[in-house]
C-alpha positions as CSV (number, residue, x, y, z in Angstrom):
1,M,0.0,0.0,0.0
2,F,2.8,2.4,0.9
3,W,4.6,2.0,-2.5
4,R,1.3,2.2,-4.4
5,F,0.6,5.5,-2.7
6,V,4.1,6.7,-3.6
7,V,3.8,5.7,-7.3
8,A,0.4,7.3,-7.5
9,A,1.6,10.5,-5.9
10,V,4.5,10.7,-8.4
11,A,2.2,10.1,-11.3
12,F,-0.5,12.5,-10.1
13,R,2.0,15.4,-9.7
14,K,4.3,14.6,-12.6
15,R,4.3,18.1,-13.9
16,R,5.4,19.6,-10.6
17,L,7.9,16.8,-10.1
18,L,9.3,17.2,-13.6
19,L,11.6,20.1,-12.5
20,A,13.0,18.1,-9.6
21,F,13.5,15.1,-11.9
22,A,15.4,17.4,-14.4
23,G,17.6,18.7,-11.6
24,L,18.4,15.2,-10.5
25,A,19.0,14.0,-14.1
26,V,21.4,16.9,-14.6
27,S,23.4,16.0,-11.5
28,A,23.5,12.3,-12.6
29,T,24.6,13.3,-16.1
30,L,27.4,15.6,-14.8
31,A,28.5,13.0,-12.3
32,T,28.7,10.4,-15.0
33,V,30.7,12.6,-17.2
34,L,33.1,13.6,-14.5
35,F,33.8,10.0,-13.3
36,S,34.0,8.6,-16.8
37,V,36.3,11.2,-18.1
38,Y,38.4,11.2,-15.0
39,S,38.8,7.4,-15.2
40,G,39.9,7.7,-18.8
41,I,42.3,10.6,-18.2
42,E,44.0,8.9,-15.3
43,R,44.6,5.7,-17.3
44,R,45.9,7.7,-20.2
45,M,48.1,9.9,-18.0
46,R,49.6,6.7,-16.4
47,A,50.3,5.4,-19.9
48,E,51.9,8.7,-20.9
49,F,54.1,8.9,-17.8
50,R,55.3,5.4,-18.5
51,G,56.6,6.8,-21.8
52,Y,59.0,9.0,-19.7
53,G,61.0,5.9,-18.8
54,A,62.2,4.7,-15.4
55,N,61.4,6.4,-12.1
56,L,63.7,4.1,-10.1
57,V,67.4,3.3,-10.6
58,I,69.3,0.6,-8.8
59,A,73.0,1.5,-8.8
60,P,76.0,0.0,-7.1
61,R,77.4,1.7,-4.0
62,A,80.9,3.3,-4.1
63,E,82.5,0.1,-2.8
64,A,80.7,-2.2,-5.2
65,G,81.1,-2.2,-9.0
66,S,77.9,-3.9,-10.1
67,V,74.3,-4.7,-9.3
68,P,73.3,-8.4,-9.0
69,L,70.8,-9.5,-11.6
70,R,68.5,-10.7,-8.9
71,A,67.6,-7.0,-8.5
72,V,65.6,-7.3,-11.6
73,E,63.6,-10.2,-10.2
74,E,63.0,-8.4,-6.9
75,A,61.6,-5.4,-8.8
76,E,59.4,-7.5,-10.9
77,R,58.2,-9.4,-7.8
78,L,57.0,-6.0,-6.5
79,G,55.1,-5.3,-9.7
80,A,57.5,-3.0,-11.3
81,A,59.0,-3.2,-14.8
82,A,62.7,-3.5,-14.7
83,A,65.7,-4.1,-17.0
84,P,69.5,-4.5,-16.5
85,F,72.0,-2.4,-18.4
86,I,75.8,-3.0,-18.7
87,Y,78.4,-0.9,-20.4
88,T,81.9,-1.5,-21.8
89,V,84.2,0.2,-24.3
90,G,84.7,-1.5,-27.7
91,K,86.7,-0.7,-30.8
92,L,85.2,0.2,-34.2
93,R,87.5,1.2,-37.1
94,G,90.2,1.9,-34.6
95,E,88.1,4.2,-32.5
96,S,86.6,3.7,-29.1
97,V,82.9,3.4,-28.8
98,V,80.6,2.7,-25.8
99,L,78.8,-0.7,-26.1
100,A,75.6,-0.9,-24.1
101,G,74.2,-4.3,-23.2
102,V,70.4,-4.1,-23.1
103,D,67.8,-6.8,-22.2
104,F,65.6,-5.6,-25.0
105,R,62.6,-7.6,-23.9
106,R,62.6,-6.3,-20.4
107,A,63.6,-2.8,-21.4
108,A,60.7,-2.3,-23.8
109,P,58.3,-0.7,-21.2
110,L,61.1,1.6,-20.1
111,T,62.3,2.7,-23.5
112,S,59.1,3.6,-25.3
113,Y,60.2,7.2,-25.5
114,W,63.1,6.1,-27.8
115,R,62.7,7.2,-31.4
116,V,63.9,4.3,-33.5
117,D,64.3,4.1,-37.2
118,G,64.1,0.4,-38.0
119,S,63.7,-2.4,-35.4
120,P,63.8,-1.5,-31.7
121,I,65.2,-4.9,-30.8
122,A,68.5,-6.5,-31.7
123,A,69.0,-10.3,-31.7
124,A,72.3,-12.2,-31.6
125,G,74.7,-10.8,-34.2
126,E,72.7,-7.6,-34.4
127,C,72.8,-4.1,-32.8
128,L,71.2,-0.7,-32.7
129,A,73.3,2.4,-33.3
130,G,72.7,5.7,-31.5
131,S,72.0,8.5,-33.9
132,A,75.3,10.4,-33.1
133,A,77.4,7.2,-33.3
134,A,75.7,6.3,-36.6
135,S,76.5,9.7,-38.0
136,H,80.1,9.6,-36.8
137,F,80.8,6.1,-38.2
138,H,78.6,6.6,-41.3
139,L,76.4,3.6,-40.4
140,K,73.0,2.9,-42.0
141,L,70.3,0.3,-41.6
142,G,71.6,-3.1,-42.8
143,D,75.3,-2.0,-42.5
144,R,77.8,-4.3,-40.7
145,A,79.7,-2.7,-37.8
146,D,83.0,-4.5,-37.6
147,L,83.7,-4.4,-33.8
148,A,87.0,-5.7,-32.6
149,A,85.1,-8.4,-30.6
150,G,83.0,-9.4,-33.6
151,P,80.7,-7.8,-36.2
152,C,77.0,-6.9,-35.8
153,V,74.4,-5.9,-38.3
154,I,72.7,-2.5,-37.7
155,R,68.9,-3.2,-37.3
156,G,67.9,0.3,-35.9
157,I,69.0,3.8,-35.5
158,V,68.1,5.2,-32.0
159,S,67.6,8.8,-31.1
160,T,66.8,9.6,-27.4
161,G,68.5,13.0,-26.7
162,G,70.5,11.2,-24.1
163,G,73.7,9.1,-23.8
164,E,72.2,6.3,-26.0
165,D,72.8,8.5,-29.0
166,N,76.5,7.9,-28.7
167,Q,76.4,4.2,-28.1
168,L,76.0,0.9,-29.9
169,L,73.3,-1.1,-28.2
170,L,73.7,-4.9,-28.3
171,P,72.1,-7.9,-26.5
172,F,72.9,-7.9,-22.8
173,E,74.6,-11.3,-22.8
174,R,77.1,-10.3,-25.5
175,V,78.3,-7.1,-23.7
176,A,78.3,-8.9,-20.4
177,A,80.6,-11.6,-21.9
178,E,82.9,-8.9,-23.4
179,A,83.1,-7.1,-20.1
180,G,83.8,-10.3,-18.2
181,V,80.8,-9.8,-15.9
182,R,78.6,-12.6,-14.8
183,D,75.1,-12.4,-13.2
184,A,75.5,-8.7,-12.7
185,A,74.8,-5.3,-14.4
186,N,76.2,-1.8,-14.1
187,V,72.7,-0.5,-13.4
188,V,69.1,-1.7,-13.2
189,E,66.3,0.7,-14.2
190,A,62.8,0.2,-13.0
191,R,59.4,1.8,-13.3
192,A,56.7,1.4,-10.6
193,D,53.2,2.9,-10.6
194,G,53.3,6.5,-9.4
195,A,51.1,5.7,-6.4
196,R,53.4,2.9,-5.2
197,V,56.8,4.1,-6.2
198,E,57.9,5.0,-2.7
199,Q,56.6,1.7,-1.3
200,V,58.6,-0.2,-4.1
201,R,61.7,1.9,-3.4
202,A,61.6,1.0,0.3
203,A,61.1,-2.7,-0.4
204,L,64.0,-2.7,-2.8
205,A,66.2,-0.9,-0.3
206,E,65.4,-3.6,2.2
207,A,65.9,-6.5,-0.2
208,L,69.2,-5.0,-1.7
209,P,71.0,-3.4,1.2
210,D,74.3,-3.4,-0.7
211,N,72.9,-1.2,-3.5
212,D,71.8,2.3,-3.9
213,I,68.1,2.7,-4.7
214,R,67.5,6.1,-6.3
215,L,64.2,7.7,-6.9
216,L,64.0,9.9,-10.0
217,Y,62.0,12.7,-8.3
218,A,61.5,14.8,-11.5
219,V,59.5,11.9,-13.0
220,A,57.9,10.4,-9.9
221,E,56.8,13.7,-8.3
222,T,55.4,15.1,-11.6
223,E,53.3,12.1,-12.1
224,A,52.0,12.1,-8.5
225,N,51.3,15.8,-8.6
226,V,49.4,15.8,-11.8
227,V,47.2,12.9,-10.8
228,L,46.6,14.5,-7.4
229,K,45.5,17.8,-9.0
230,V,43.1,16.0,-11.4
231,R,41.6,14.0,-8.5
232,T,41.2,17.2,-6.4
233,A,39.5,19.0,-9.3
234,L,37.1,16.1,-9.6
235,F,36.2,16.2,-5.9
236,L,35.7,20.0,-6.0
237,L,33.5,19.8,-9.1
238,S,31.5,17.0,-7.6
239,G,30.9,19.0,-4.4
240,L,29.8,22.0,-6.5
241,I,27.4,19.9,-8.5
242,L,26.0,18.4,-5.3
243,A,25.5,21.8,-3.8
244,I,23.8,23.3,-6.8
245,A,21.6,20.3,-7.3
246,V,20.6,20.2,-3.6
247,L,19.5,23.8,-3.8
248,C,17.5,23.3,-6.9
249,V,15.8,20.2,-5.8
250,A,15.2,21.4,-2.2
251,G,13.5,24.5,-3.5
252,N,11.2,22.5,-5.7
253,F,10.4,20.0,-2.8
254,S,9.8,22.9,-0.4
255,T,7.2,24.3,-2.8
256,L,5.7,20.9,-3.2
257,V,5.3,20.5,0.6
258,M,3.6,23.8,0.9
259,E,1.2,22.9,-1.9
260,R,0.4,19.6,-0.3
261,G,-0.2,21.2,3.1
262,R,-3.9,20.2,3.1
263,E,-3.0,16.6,2.3
264,I,-0.4,16.5,5.1
265,G,-2.8,18.0,7.6
266,M,-5.4,15.3,6.8
267,L,-2.8,12.6,7.1
268,K,-1.9,13.9,10.5
269,A,-5.6,14.1,11.5
270,I,-6.1,10.4,10.8
271,G,-3.1,9.5,12.9
272,A,-0.1,9.5,10.5
273,G,3.1,10.5,12.2
274,E,5.4,13.2,10.9
275,S,8.2,10.7,10.4
276,R,5.9,8.5,8.3
277,I,4.8,11.4,6.2
278,A,8.5,12.4,5.7
279,A,9.3,8.8,4.7
280,L,6.5,9.1,2.1
281,F,8.1,12.2,0.6
282,L,11.6,10.6,0.8
283,A,10.3,7.5,-1.1
284,E,8.8,9.7,-3.8
285,S,12.2,11.6,-4.2
286,L,14.1,8.3,-4.3
287,V,11.8,7.0,-7.1
288,L,12.6,10.1,-9.0
289,A,16.3,9.8,-8.2
290,L,16.6,6.3,-9.5
291,G,14.8,7.2,-12.8
292,A,17.0,10.3,-13.1
293,A,20.2,8.2,-12.4
294,V,19.4,5.9,-15.3
295,I,18.6,8.7,-17.7
296,G,21.5,10.8,-16.6
297,Y,23.9,7.9,-16.8
298,A,22.9,7.2,-20.4
299,L,23.3,10.9,-21.4
300,G,26.6,11.2,-19.4
301,V,28.1,8.1,-21.1
302,G,27.4,9.7,-24.5
303,I,28.9,13.0,-23.5
304,A,31.9,11.4,-21.9
305,F,32.6,9.4,-25.1
306,W,32.5,12.5,-27.2
307,I,34.8,14.4,-24.8
308,G,37.2,11.4,-24.9
309,R,37.4,11.6,-28.6
310,Q,38.3,15.3,-28.4
311,I,40.9,14.9,-25.7
312,F,42.7,11.7,-26.8
313,T,44.2,10.9,-30.2
314,A,42.8,7.4,-30.0
315,S,39.1,7.4,-29.0
316,P,38.4,5.5,-25.7
317,E,36.6,2.2,-25.8
318,A,32.9,2.6,-25.0
319,A,33.3,-0.4,-22.6
320,S,35.9,1.5,-20.5
321,I,33.4,4.5,-20.1
322,A,30.2,2.6,-19.6
323,S,30.9,0.6,-16.5
324,L,28.9,-0.4,-13.5
325,R,31.4,1.4,-11.2
326,V,30.7,4.7,-12.9
327,F,26.9,4.1,-12.8
328,A,27.1,3.2,-9.1
329,Q,29.1,6.5,-8.4
330,A,26.6,8.6,-10.4
331,A,23.6,6.9,-8.8
332,A,25.1,7.4,-5.3
333,I,25.5,11.2,-5.9
334,T,22.0,11.4,-7.3
335,L,20.4,9.6,-4.4
336,A,22.5,11.7,-2.0
337,V,21.1,14.9,-3.6
338,A,17.6,13.6,-3.4
339,I,17.9,12.6,0.3
340,I,19.5,15.8,1.4
341,A,17.0,18.0,-0.5
342,T,14.1,16.0,0.8
343,M,15.2,16.2,4.4
344,A,15.8,19.9,4.1
345,S,12.3,20.6,2.8
346,A,10.5,18.0,4.9
347,S,11.2,20.0,8.1
348,R,8.0,22.0,7.1
349,I,5.9,18.9,7.8
350,W,6.4,19.3,11.5
351,R,5.1,22.9,11.4
352,I,1.8,22.0,9.7
353,Q,-1.1,21.9,12.2
354,P,-4.0,19.5,11.4
355,A,-6.6,21.7,13.2
356,V,-5.7,24.8,11.1
357,I,-5.9,22.8,7.9
358,L,-9.3,21.2,8.8
359,R,-10.8,24.7,9.6
360,G,-9.8,25.6,6.0
361,E,-7.3,28.3,7.1
């Protein structure tokens, strides 16, 4: 009987409740857009920051000359991407050249910022040439570099703007053999998620006490600060939306309570308590809020998808935007708006006197 009364009341006053429904639908739409776009932006920012390379470096202390290869396994166990690097000096056409040993498979997530003409990976008997080294030794793709320790075929020309431009990059095992190093590297680079980077650094420092675990603050702090600012902006916008929607819906419900004063007075006269009448109004607003959440979510997903296409070079997948998590967040905000607005306006129920209403005053 209670819910039949609620549904009938909503249907009977659908014109008056349309404005409240519109306010709730707008809050649901904006909440859906904010949470959907924020989710996509954060994922894309994390991906973009991964393109900056490592944010952790495992280096030998002054008294040690190398880093054990188990450091790579320790970093990977903690969920970080890690790769060993080793360096030695070789001879090419009678001149010295730095040979860098790279585990290309493991280094791929850390070197996505490299600009490579050709293949980014060198197999046995192959190598990559830094752009400056290639220019100095007149090396092109497919040329053979006759190193003193054995030739290698140039499979790619690398340009990074860093030290790699002056190096020849070969498979890690070959350079380690030439340097006479076993189960060790000169340095291990790693990348942990920005939110966990300090936790990973502390765990590596405990697991590798003989090595120096350095945090690249320029990369790590920039990532953390940008994500934090976006998250803060989201919360501020959500609060603003909540406040505006509450004011709009509360004003509408206050008017509705005054218009239904005679009905409220009669309900009180036949024995209905104020809390029961308030529950009736709250149930009506929740019915509106649930309908508004569904409509607002559908509209918000479409708007978020359009915004994603404008912001990102590659349009986001619809499945990543339309998620149950986003709907739950948008619905929670919409229901919160309805509850707060209803409770604010329902205070008038306690001030209505049945005797005054029955006398027709």
